[in-house]
Biotite code that builds the C-alpha atoms (Angstrom):
import biotite.structure as struc

atoms = struc.array([
    struc.Atom([35.373, 115.866, -8.033], chain_id="A", res_id=1, res_name="MET", atom_name="CA", element="C"),
    struc.Atom([36.519, 118.079, -10.593], chain_id="A", res_id=2, res_name="ALA", atom_name="CA", element="C"),
    struc.Atom([34.950, 117.203, -13.942], chain_id="A", res_id=3, res_name="VAL", atom_name="CA", element="C"),
    struc.Atom([38.251, 117.043, -15.785], chain_id="A", res_id=4, res_name="GLY", atom_name="CA", element="C"),
    struc.Atom([39.652, 114.571, -13.227], chain_id="A", res_id=5, res_name="LYS", atom_name="CA", element="C"),
    struc.Atom([36.296, 112.453, -13.581], chain_id="A", res_id=6, res_name="LEU", atom_name="CA", element="C"),
    struc.Atom([36.862, 112.612, -17.417], chain_id="A", res_id=7, res_name="GLN", atom_name="CA", element="C"),
    struc.Atom([40.257, 111.302, -17.187], chain_id="A", res_id=8, res_name="ALA", atom_name="CA", element="C"),
    struc.Atom([39.722, 108.360, -14.892], chain_id="A", res_id=9, res_name="SER", atom_name="CA", element="C"),
    struc.Atom([36.615, 107.528, -16.658], chain_id="A", res_id=10, res_name="LEU", atom_name="CA", element="C"),
    struc.Atom([38.119, 107.820, -20.311], chain_id="A", res_id=11, res_name="GLU", atom_name="CA", element="C"),
    struc.Atom([35.157, 109.263, -21.643], chain_id="A", res_id=12, res_name="LEU", atom_name="CA", element="C"),
    struc.Atom([34.362, 111.865, -24.398], chain_id="A", res_id=13, res_name="ALA", atom_name="CA", element="C"),
    struc.Atom([33.808, 115.375, -22.704], chain_id="A", res_id=14, res_name="GLY", atom_name="CA", element="C"),
    struc.Atom([30.428, 115.395, -24.587], chain_id="A", res_id=15, res_name="SER", atom_name="CA", element="C"),
    struc.Atom([29.126, 112.081, -23.398], chain_id="A", res_id=16, res_name="THR", atom_name="CA", element="C"),
    struc.Atom([30.347, 112.864, -19.571], chain_id="A", res_id=17, res_name="LEU", atom_name="CA", element="C"),
    struc.Atom([28.417, 116.200, -19.921], chain_id="A", res_id=18, res_name="SER", atom_name="CA", element="C"),
    struc.Atom([25.246, 114.428, -21.364], chain_id="A", res_id=19, res_name="HIS", atom_name="CA", element="C"),
    struc.Atom([25.215, 112.126, -18.326], chain_id="A", res_id=20, res_name="HIS", atom_name="CA", element="C"),
    struc.Atom([26.350, 114.655, -15.688], chain_id="A", res_id=21, res_name="LEU", atom_name="CA", element="C"),
    struc.Atom([23.475, 116.805, -16.989], chain_id="A", res_id=22, res_name="LYS", atom_name="CA", element="C"),
    struc.Atom([20.855, 114.078, -16.525], chain_id="A", res_id=23, res_name="ALA", atom_name="CA", element="C"),
    struc.Atom([22.049, 113.284, -12.665], chain_id="A", res_id=24, res_name="LEU", atom_name="CA", element="C"),
    struc.Atom([22.383, 117.055, -11.949], chain_id="A", res_id=25, res_name="VAL", atom_name="CA", element="C"),
    struc.Atom([18.494, 117.459, -13.586], chain_id="A", res_id=26, res_name="ILE", atom_name="CA", element="C"),
    struc.Atom([17.431, 114.549, -10.889], chain_id="A", res_id=27, res_name="VAL", atom_name="CA", element="C"),
    struc.Atom([19.295, 115.573, -8.057], chain_id="A", res_id=28, res_name="GLY", atom_name="CA", element="C"),
    struc.Atom([21.830, 112.771, -7.825], chain_id="A", res_id=29, res_name="LEU", atom_name="CA", element="C"),
    struc.Atom([24.673, 115.263, -8.319], chain_id="A", res_id=30, res_name="VAL", atom_name="CA", element="C"),
    struc.Atom([25.374, 118.996, -7.513], chain_id="A", res_id=31, res_name="ALA", atom_name="CA", element="C"),
    struc.Atom([27.651, 120.953, -9.582], chain_id="A", res_id=32, res_name="GLN", atom_name="CA", element="C"),
    struc.Atom([29.767, 124.056, -8.254], chain_id="A", res_id=33, res_name="GLU", atom_name="CA", element="C"),
    struc.Atom([32.024, 126.039, -10.077], chain_id="A", res_id=34, res_name="ARG", atom_name="CA", element="C"),
    struc.Atom([35.528, 127.045, -8.226], chain_id="A", res_id=35, res_name="GLN", atom_name="CA", element="C"),
    struc.Atom([36.954, 129.717, -10.574], chain_id="A", res_id=36, res_name="ALA", atom_name="CA", element="C"),
    struc.Atom([37.446, 127.930, -13.730], chain_id="A", res_id=37, res_name="THR", atom_name="CA", element="C"),
    struc.Atom([36.975, 124.391, -12.082], chain_id="A", res_id=38, res_name="THR", atom_name="CA", element="C"),
    struc.Atom([33.455, 122.709, -12.240], chain_id="A", res_id=39, res_name="LEU", atom_name="CA", element="C"),
    struc.Atom([33.174, 120.530, -9.407], chain_id="A", res_id=40, res_name="ILE", atom_name="CA", element="C"),
    struc.Atom([30.821, 117.564, -9.316], chain_id="A", res_id=41, res_name="CYS", atom_name="CA", element="C"),
    struc.Atom([29.361, 116.190, -5.880], chain_id="A", res_id=42, res_name="ARG", atom_name="CA", element="C"),
    struc.Atom([27.166, 113.106, -5.199], chain_id="A", res_id=43, res_name="ALA", atom_name="CA", element="C"),
    struc.Atom([23.999, 113.701, -3.463], chain_id="A", res_id=44, res_name="ASN", atom_name="CA", element="C"),
    struc.Atom([24.181, 110.373, -1.234], chain_id="A", res_id=45, res_name="TYR", atom_name="CA", element="C"),
    struc.Atom([20.839, 111.028, 0.721], chain_id="A", res_id=46, res_name="GLU", atom_name="CA", element="C"),
    struc.Atom([19.134, 110.957, -2.845], chain_id="A", res_id=47, res_name="MET", atom_name="CA", element="C"),
    struc.Atom([20.995, 107.914, -3.774], chain_id="A", res_id=48, res_name="MET", atom_name="CA", element="C"),
    struc.Atom([20.181, 106.198, -0.280], chain_id="A", res_id=49, res_name="ARG", atom_name="CA", element="C"),
    struc.Atom([16.610, 107.181, -0.852], chain_id="A", res_id=50, res_name="GLY", atom_name="CA", element="C"),
    struc.Atom([16.482, 105.557, -4.413], chain_id="A", res_id=51, res_name="ILE", atom_name="CA", element="C"),
    struc.Atom([18.322, 102.243, -3.040], chain_id="A", res_id=52, res_name="VAL", atom_name="CA", element="C"),
    struc.Atom([15.560, 102.144, -0.312], chain_id="A", res_id=53, res_name="ASP", atom_name="CA", element="C"),
    struc.Atom([12.837, 102.607, -2.685], chain_id="A", res_id=54, res_name="PHE", atom_name="CA", element="C"),
    struc.Atom([14.066, 99.958, -5.003], chain_id="A", res_id=55, res_name="LEU", atom_name="CA", element="C"),
    struc.Atom([14.688, 97.309, -2.353], chain_id="A", res_id=56, res_name="VAL", atom_name="CA", element="C"),
    struc.Atom([11.066, 97.826, -0.897], chain_id="A", res_id=57, res_name="ALA", atom_name="CA", element="C"),
    struc.Atom([9.369, 97.685, -4.384], chain_id="A", res_id=58, res_name="GLU", atom_name="CA", element="C"),
    struc.Atom([11.276, 95.657, -6.211], chain_id="A", res_id=59, res_name="CYS", atom_name="CA", element="C"),
    struc.Atom([11.986, 93.029, -3.813], chain_id="A", res_id=60, res_name="CYS", atom_name="CA", element="C"),
    struc.Atom([8.557, 93.240, -1.989], chain_id="A", res_id=61, res_name="ALA", atom_name="CA", element="C"),
    struc.Atom([7.612, 89.898, -3.307], chain_id="A", res_id=62, res_name="ASP", atom_name="CA", element="C"),
    struc.Atom([10.831, 88.289, -3.001], chain_id="A", res_id=63, res_name="ALA", atom_name="CA", element="C"),
    struc.Atom([10.972, 86.032, 0.268], chain_id="A", res_id=64, res_name="CYS", atom_name="CA", element="C"),
    struc.Atom([14.737, 86.118, 0.586], chain_id="A", res_id=65, res_name="ASP", atom_name="CA", element="C"),
    struc.Atom([15.073, 89.705, -0.084], chain_id="A", res_id=66, res_name="CYS", atom_name="CA", element="C"),
    struc.Atom([15.307, 92.048, 2.923], chain_id="A", res_id=67, res_name="ALA", atom_name="CA", element="C"),
    struc.Atom([17.140, 95.352, 3.829], chain_id="A", res_id=68, res_name="PRO", atom_name="CA", element="C"),
    struc.Atom([20.617, 94.842, 5.082], chain_id="A", res_id=69, res_name="ALA", atom_name="CA", element="C"),
    struc.Atom([19.699, 95.710, 8.763], chain_id="A", res_id=70, res_name="GLU", atom_name="CA", element="C"),
    struc.Atom([17.043, 93.012, 8.818], chain_id="A", res_id=71, res_name="ALA", atom_name="CA", element="C"),
    struc.Atom([19.197, 90.544, 7.055], chain_id="A", res_id=72, res_name="ALA", atom_name="CA", element="C"),
    struc.Atom([22.024, 91.307, 9.617], chain_id="A", res_id=73, res_name="GLN", atom_name="CA", element="C"),
    struc.Atom([19.420, 90.662, 12.386], chain_id="A", res_id=74, res_name="SER", atom_name="CA", element="C"),
    struc.Atom([18.494, 87.493, 11.001], chain_id="A", res_id=75, res_name="SER", atom_name="CA", element="C"),
    struc.Atom([21.982, 86.345, 10.774], chain_id="A", res_id=76, res_name="THR", atom_name="CA", element="C"),
    struc.Atom([22.998, 87.257, 14.222], chain_id="A", res_id=77, res_name="ASP", atom_name="CA", element="C"),
    struc.Atom([20.006, 85.862, 15.709], chain_id="A", res_id=78, res_name="ALA", atom_name="CA", element="C"),
    struc.Atom([20.547, 82.374, 13.958], chain_id="A", res_id=79, res_name="GLY", atom_name="CA", element="C"),
    struc.Atom([24.017, 82.325, 15.017], chain_id="A", res_id=80, res_name="ALA", atom_name="CA", element="C"),
    struc.Atom([22.739, 82.352, 18.490], chain_id="A", res_id=81, res_name="ARG", atom_name="CA", element="C"),
    struc.Atom([20.390, 79.814, 17.907], chain_id="A", res_id=82, res_name="GLY", atom_name="CA", element="C"),
    struc.Atom([17.607, 82.289, 18.011], chain_id="A", res_id=83, res_name="GLU", atom_name="CA", element="C"),
    struc.Atom([14.545, 82.983, 15.767], chain_id="A", res_id=84, res_name="ARG", atom_name="CA", element="C"),
    struc.Atom([14.790, 86.424, 13.909], chain_id="A", res_id=85, res_name="ALA", atom_name="CA", element="C"),
])
């Protein structure tokens, strides 16, 4: 997405958006590419999935009702069929 379009849709000051985008670029969550005079930002979904997977594994490790979506769905499907997960 073009930075100008992102700024308009978020209604943020340019300096504020620039500050946050810089941090996201530094950690690899966003990649930037210049196309002529337009700066394009692209989300790094693989990196984001890795962070979410880490948070689920580490933050929910001690919670008994917190499981990855796939495991939770398997349990729900098995329960609906009267099986144990």
